[in-house]
N, C-alpha and C positions, 0 to 999 in steps of 0.2 A: 439525149436532150438536144433540141434544135437550138440554132444560134439565137433565134428570137426569145426562146424560153430562158437561155443563159443570160441574155441582156436584161430581160424582165426581172430575173432573180437578182442580178447585181444591183439594178435600180432599187428593188425592194429593200435590199440590205442597206443601201446608202440612205434611203429615206428613213428606215428604222433607226439607223445610227444617229441621224439628225434629231429625230423625235426623242430618242432616249437621252441624248445630250441635253436637249431643252428641258425635258421632264426632270432629270436629275439635278440640273442647276437650279431649277425652281424650288426644289425641296429644301435648299439651304437658305431660303429667303428670296429676295428679289434677284432677277437675272443679273442686273448690273453689279449688285453687291457681291454676288457669288463669283462673277468673272474677275472683279477687282481683287478679291481676296486670293484667288488662284494665281493671278498674274503677279501679285505682290509676293506670294510664297515662292514662286519660281524665280522671280527677279532677285529676291533676297536670300536665295538658297545658300547654305554654308558651303564654301569652296572646298574645304578639306573633306567633308563628307561626300561632296560631289565627285572629288578625285578618287575617293575610296570606291564609290559606286561604279565609276568608269573602269577602274582597275578590276573590280569583281566581274563586271560585264564582259570585259575583254578576256578575262580568264575563262569564263564559260564558253566563249567562242573558240578559244584554244583547245579546250576539252572536247568540244563538238568536232573540231577539225581532226583531232586525234582519233575520235570515234569513227569518222569516215574512213580513216586508214584501216582500222580494225575490221570494219564491215566490208571493205573492198576485197573480198575473197577471190572473185573471178576477174579482177582488174586491179591495176596498181594506180594509186594516187599519192603524190608526195605532199608533205606538209605545206610547202611553199605554194602549192596549188589549192589544197583543201582549206587553208586558213582564209585567204581572200574570198574564196567562193562562199565560205560560211558567213563571212561578214556581209557580203552582198545579199545572200539569202535571208539572213536575219533582218537586215534593213528593209528589204522588199516586203517581208512578212509584216512589218509595221505600217507600210505605206499602202500596199495593194490589198484590195478586198478579197474575200472568199478563198483564201489560201492559194491565190494565183502564184505566190512565191515558190510553192513546191513544184509547180509545173515549170517555172523559170529555172529552178535549180537543176532539174533533170536536163534541160537544154544546156545549161552552163557546164554541167559535168561532161556532156558530149563535146562541147566546143573547146573547152580548155584542158580537159583530161582524157579526151578520146574514149569516154565510157559509153558503151551502147545504150540507147534509150531504155531498153528493157531492163538491163542491169541497174541503170541509174534509178528507174522508177521503183524497182524492187528494194533497193537500198534505202531510198527515202521512206517508203512505206514501213519497212522494218524499223527504221530509226524512230518513226512516229509511234509505233507500238511500244518500243522501249522507253520513249519519253513518258508515255502514259503510265507504264508500270513503275518507272523510277520516281515519277512525281507522286504516285500513290504511296510508294515506300517511304519517301521522305516525309510526306504529310502525316502518314500513320505514325511514324516515329515521333513527330512533333506532338501529336495527340497524346501519345504515351507519356511524353514528358510533361504535358500540361494538364492532364486530367487524371482522374482516379475512378475506381469502380469497374463495373462490367465492360464499359466502353473501351477500356484499355485492352482487354483480352480480344475484343472484336477487332480493334485496330491492329493489334499484333498478328492476329490470324489473317486479316486481309493483306497485311504487308507481306507475310511469308507466302501466302497463296499467290500473290501477284508475281513475286520473284520466281517461284517454282513454275508457274504457268508458262513462262517464256520458253522454257525448254520443251514444253509439250504443245506449243501453239500449232505446229503443223497437224498434229493429231486432232486437237480440239476443233480447229477450223474445218478440217476435212470431214469430221463427223457431222457438222451442222451444215455442210454445203448443200446437200440434197433438200433438207427441210427449208433452207433459205430460198432455194430455187422454187420449191413447191408453193411457198407463201407469196414471194414477190415476183415470180416468173423470171423470164430471161432479160430483165431490165437493168437499170442502172445499179440498184442495190445489190443484185446478184453479181454484176460485173465487178463492183468494188470488193465484194466479199471474196470473189475468186482471185482478184489481184492480191489481196492480203494473204490468202492461203498460199499462192505461188511465191510471194515474197518471203514467207517464213520457211519455205522449203530449203532455202540456202543455209539454214541453221543446222541441218541434219549432219551429224558427224563432226560438228565443230563446237563442242561444248566449251572448250577453253576460250575460243574467240568470242562466243556468245557471252560468257561470264565476264570477260574483259570489257566488252562493249557495254554491258549492263552496268558494270562498276563505274565506267566512265560516265554513263548517263546519270547515275545516282549522284556522283561527285559534281557533275555539271549543274544538276538541279539544286543541290545543297548550296553551292556557291551562288546560284542565281537568286535563291530565296533570301540569302544574306544581303544580296544587292538591294532587294526591296527594303530591307531593314535600314540600310545605309541611306537610301533615298528618302525614307520617312524622316530619318534624323536630319537630313539636309534641309528639309522644309520645317524643322522645328518640332516634329512629333517625337516624343520620347516617353518611355514608361509603359508602352503597350507590350504585354508578354510575347515572347518570341513565337510560341506556338500559334497564337492568334494571327500574328503577321504572316507566318508560313501558310496558314490555312487560307487567308484572304488572298495572298499573293499567288498561291497555286491555282485557285479558281480563276483569278484574273488572267493568268497565263494560259489557262485551259481555253478561255474564250479566244485567245490568239491562235490556238492549235486547231480549233474547229472552224469549218467554212461558214461562219455565221456573221462575220464582221464586215463593216463597210470601209470606206476610205479612211485611212489613218487610224482605223479601229476606234474612233471616237464614239462614245456612247456605250458600245457593247463591252469594252474593257472595263469601264467604270461600273457598269451593271454587275459584272463579275466581281469586282472589288467590293461593292456594297453587299452583294449576296454572300461573299466569303466572310466578311466581318460579321454579318448577321448570323451566319452559321456558327461562328466562334463566340457569339454572344455580345458583340460590340455594335453599337449604333450611336447616332447623335454626334456629339463633339468629342474629339480625341484630345489627349493631353497636348498642349501647345496652342490650342485655340481654333484649329481647323476642324471642320466637320468631316465625317467619313467621306462624303462625296467630294468635298473640296480637296482633301488629301489625295483622293483617287485621281482626280484630274491633274493635280500638281505633279504627282509621281509619274503619271502617264506621259505628260509633256516632257519631263526631264528624261525619262526612259526612251521616248521617241527621238529626242535630240541626240542622245548617245548612240542609238542604233543607226541614225542617219550619218553621224560623224564617222563611225567605224565602217559603214557601208561605202562612203566616199573614199576612205583610205583603201579598202579592199578593191574597189573599182579602179583606183589609180594604179595599184600593183598589177592587176590583170591587164590594164591597158599598156603598161610599160613592158610586161612580159610578152605580150602579143606583138608589140613594136619591135622588140629584140629579135623575135622569131622571123618577122617579115624582113628585117634587115639581113 
């Protein structure tokens, strides 16, 4: 992909985010009324529930930092390095468009932990695959808790299949490598597929470490989804079943993981939020007076603020450590 095409793609996502933001805000009434209700919800957010949310969010970053250590099989990274790097990566993920934060993280690994670019990229790709599997596991479990009937067995089977598939990813991806090349040629799609296949190869012979990393991924996602519950409580939304919050929150976060969002992820994250609640059978006004759209924007703004706060703390730690080394 040429530089011009990359810039055009980024501009397209920025415009899409603005358009989605405007469209969603208009769904709740007039634009001014929607904005006023969102700002009021954010400004009057419950301090106790906000503190709980921040604590849960910080906990997820500690878990992710520990996972970087487990995944660092061919290189060593200490917690005092991985924790601030994680905070910066998460913060950039909220600010930068189209997953540029992942590219930045590979560079940060090399600069602050002396991890080669290839190893860093493989670790990041593997972590992303684990995130998708872990998120599916947690959401499947929430479906099992909230629903009944045949869908429960489908969710349980999908959950189990997702976990087991991680141990066979090298085989699965290698089997489909040739068909992918035949269909898409030697272009970007095949290049990404090959990178994923190479990344999963580092799991060979390390089943204990893979299980430990996946366990951390599942724990991190469970804590993060409880964070969304606390954020909803902070803006006055109460009484929504947990499985519905988990479903909507997981789809919301999935839009952050995919390279489809614009600056600050505005619009795309809220679209995922609305789609997630619709999938769980919720639309219109939530308990507490906010509509699904207004609650989505309110939660996103608070989530973004926490991410930026922790990112600044992480950046300060990295700057101090670099200064000590230079002295």
